[in-house]
C-alpha positions as CSV (number, residue, x, y, z in Angstrom):
1,V,0.0,0.0,-0.3
2,V,3.1,2.2,0.6
3,D,4.4,2.4,-2.4
4,S,0.6,3.0,-4.4
5,C,0.5,6.1,-2.5
6,L,4.0,7.7,-2.5
7,G,5.5,5.1,-5.5
8,D,9.8,6.0,-5.6
9,R,9.7,8.0,-2.3
10,A,7.3,5.9,-0.6
11,G,10.5,4.4,1.6
12,T,10.9,8.0,2.7
13,F,7.3,7.9,4.7
14,G,8.1,4.8,6.4
15,D,4.7,2.7,7.3
16,N,2.1,5.3,7.6
17,A,2.4,6.5,4.4
18,C,-1.2,6.4,3.5
19,L,-2.1,8.0,6.8
20,F,-0.8,11.5,5.1
21,L,-3.7,11.7,3.3
22,E,-6.9,13.3,3.3
23,P,-9.7,10.7,2.8
24,D,-10.6,12.9,-0.6
25,M,-7.3,13.0,-2.1
26,P,-5.7,11.2,-4.3
27,L,-3.1,8.4,-3.6
28,Q,-0.2,9.7,-5.7
29,P,0.8,13.8,-4.9
30,D,1.9,15.4,-8.5
31,A,4.9,16.8,-7.1
32,I,7.2,15.6,-4.7
33,L,10.5,18.2,-3.2
34,D,12.9,16.8,-1.1
35,A,14.8,20.0,0.3
36,S,16.5,18.2,2.8
37,G,19.7,19.3,3.4
38,L,19.3,22.9,2.8
39,N,18.7,25.9,5.4
40,C,16.7,29.0,4.8
41,P,15.3,30.1,2.8
42,E,15.8,27.8,-0.1
43,P,13.1,25.6,1.1
44,V,10.3,27.6,0.7
45,M,12.2,29.4,-2.0
46,M,12.6,25.9,-4.2
47,L,8.6,25.3,-2.9
48,H,7.8,29.0,-4.7
49,N,9.2,27.7,-7.9
50,R,8.0,24.9,-8.1
51,I,4.0,24.9,-7.0
52,R,4.1,28.6,-9.2
53,D,4.0,25.7,-12.1
54,M,1.8,23.5,-11.0
55,A,-2.5,23.5,-12.1
56,P,-4.1,25.2,-9.0
57,G,-5.6,21.9,-7.0
58,D,-2.6,20.2,-7.4
59,V,-0.5,18.1,-4.5
60,V,2.7,19.1,-3.3
61,V,4.7,16.6,-0.6
62,V,8.1,18.7,1.3
63,L,10.9,16.9,2.9
64,A,12.2,19.6,4.5
65,S,15.5,18.8,7.1
66,D,15.0,23.0,8.4
67,P,13.0,23.4,11.8
68,S,12.4,26.8,10.0
69,T,10.3,25.6,7.9
70,Q,7.6,24.2,10.5
71,R,7.7,28.5,10.5
72,D,8.3,29.5,6.7
73,I,6.1,26.6,5.2
74,P,2.7,27.4,6.3
75,R,3.8,31.4,6.5
76,F,4.2,30.7,3.1
77,C,0.6,29.1,2.4
78,E,-1.5,31.3,4.1
79,F,-0.1,34.8,2.7
80,L,-0.5,33.0,-1.5
81,G,-3.8,31.1,-0.3
82,H,-2.4,27.3,-0.7
83,A,-3.8,24.6,1.1
84,L,-1.1,22.9,4.0
85,L,-3.3,20.0,4.0
86,A,-0.9,17.7,6.3
87,H,2.5,17.6,8.4
88,E,5.0,15.7,9.8
89,E,7.7,15.6,11.7
90,P,9.3,11.9,11.6
91,D,12.5,11.0,12.8
92,G,14.3,14.3,12.5
93,E,12.4,15.2,9.4
94,F,9.3,17.7,8.7
95,R,6.8,16.6,5.8
96,Y,4.3,18.7,4.7
97,R,1.3,18.3,1.9
98,I,0.5,21.6,0.0
99,R,-3.0,22.2,-2.5
100,K,-2.0,24.4,-5.1
101,G,-4.8,27.4,-4.6
102,G,-7.0,29.6,-7.3
């Protein structure tokens, strides 16, 4: 089941990967952005560039290691009208599921 949720990044999310979904959400995100190892402001800058090329309603999963993303990504979503669908912090990695606003 995990493989069908996240494709080749399933191992990154562990055994609870499918819990990182809303009931009506497609299992496969439209994009996965791996910003692990990058520090502020790079994760948000990369997210901004990625989401700009997506269609409204598309979903991106962001993987990050920088704790400042806990502050920056929710503010980014609120300011630009995107929906922060989920946020997890397993094993010191920060994971965000974001739906692009329209």
